[in-house]
C-alpha positions, 0 to 999 in steps of 0.5 A: 499499499502507498501512502501519500505524498508527505506523510510518513509511516505513522501518518506523522507528516514528513519534515520536507528540507528547505533550502540552505540558509545563505547565512549558514554557509558564508558562516563557515567560510567566516574563519577564513576571511583573516587569513584570505585578506593577510594573503591578499595584502602580503602576498598576491597585492605585492606580487601582482604590482611586481609582476606590473614593474617587471614589463616596465623599464627604468629610465636615467633618473631611475623612475619607472616608465610604463613602457611594456617589453619584455628586456628585463626578462631577456637580460636574465637569460643574456647576461652570463653573470646572471644566469651563472649566479642563477645556476650557482644558487641552485647548486649551493641550496642542492649541496646544503640540501643533500648535506642536511639530509645526509647528516640528519638522516642518521642523527634522527635514525639513531635517535628514535630507534636508540633513544628513550622518548623522554630523552628524545624531547630534551634532544629535539629541544637542543635541537630546536633551541637557536631558533629562540635566537635571531637569525642575524645573531647566529649568523653574526656568530658563525662570522666571528667563528669562521673569521681570520681570528675566530674560534676555527683558525685558533683551534686549527693553528693550535693543533698545528694544521695552520701556521696562520690564520686563514680566510678559507672559511669565510668570504667565500662559498665555503663559509655559506655552505656552512653557515646555511647547513647549521641554519637549515639542519633543524628542519631537516631534523624535525621532517625526519624524525616525524617521519621517522617516529611512525616507522615500525624497525621490526620491518628491517629485521624481517627484511633481513630475515628473508635475506635482504643485505641492510643497504637493501632493507634500507632503500627499499623498506625504510627509505620509501616509507619515509618519503614524506618526510625526506620530501617535506626536508627538501622543500623546508630547505632547498626553496628558502636557500634560494631567496637567501641573502643574508647569510652570503652578504655576511659570510659569503662576501662578494665572492658568496653572491647568491641570485637574492643578493642581486635582487636586493642590489637591483632595488637598492639601486633603484633598478626596481623593473629589473629587481621586480623581473628577477624577483618574478623568475625566481617566484615562478621557479619556486612554484614550478619546483613546488609543483613537483614536489606536490607530485611526489607527496600524497597527502595520504603520506602526511596525514598520520595513520592509526 
């Protein structure tokens, strides 16, 4: 027997769902409004201005002239100094990232596998303590350590390796490399620790019981399961180094300049159009890197599973 439309099994009228109230949908979006405003004011709007300025030119009086052209972009790829500095920046970022991963992976492996939970927290606290101080102060401290009369030179002279103070570790790429590894090591350590903490180390023993060598178990069992941590560490190290200018300025000097130093010099020299074009190129390159990293970083790799 069929029931009349709008009537339930016991004769109770069914309540027909009405259209959702518009205010309810807007209410759900309210928490995102402050973040959206900050994103627009601090990122999207400045980048839009930079994009427009990058197609203008700077006249002899250092004024922006709305003369639309692509000369600022062609200079980046045609002037050998600019292209060489950009390639050097990528090599420096890759070297620092590789060194940071090489140092952080065994450190976190030992920490997670052989150190008690309570002491792990103490060690992690020691790793992040440098973040409590200013970035500028830390770089200045390393300038004093690596300097001609710094602690490193004095130690090497004391043990007889050097006869006189040397500038080998400062005002060049070596000094920039050392300081950047120090600065970004905590990012790699925290990302890898979070990944290794969820790993079941009994799988390594099971793989070796089945005939796998330790290096095979490491490559085929451990590395794939901590891929999210490795990729996250690469993101936290490689991409920020593309915008580093303070460490190359204070520790590297002229010989240790990176691409961000060129951008800063353009803006300081009132060559806003050229600096804006270089900044846009770097931003596009960083965005492309994030897309590539995102392709290999699935969301289920990041969310912890019960």
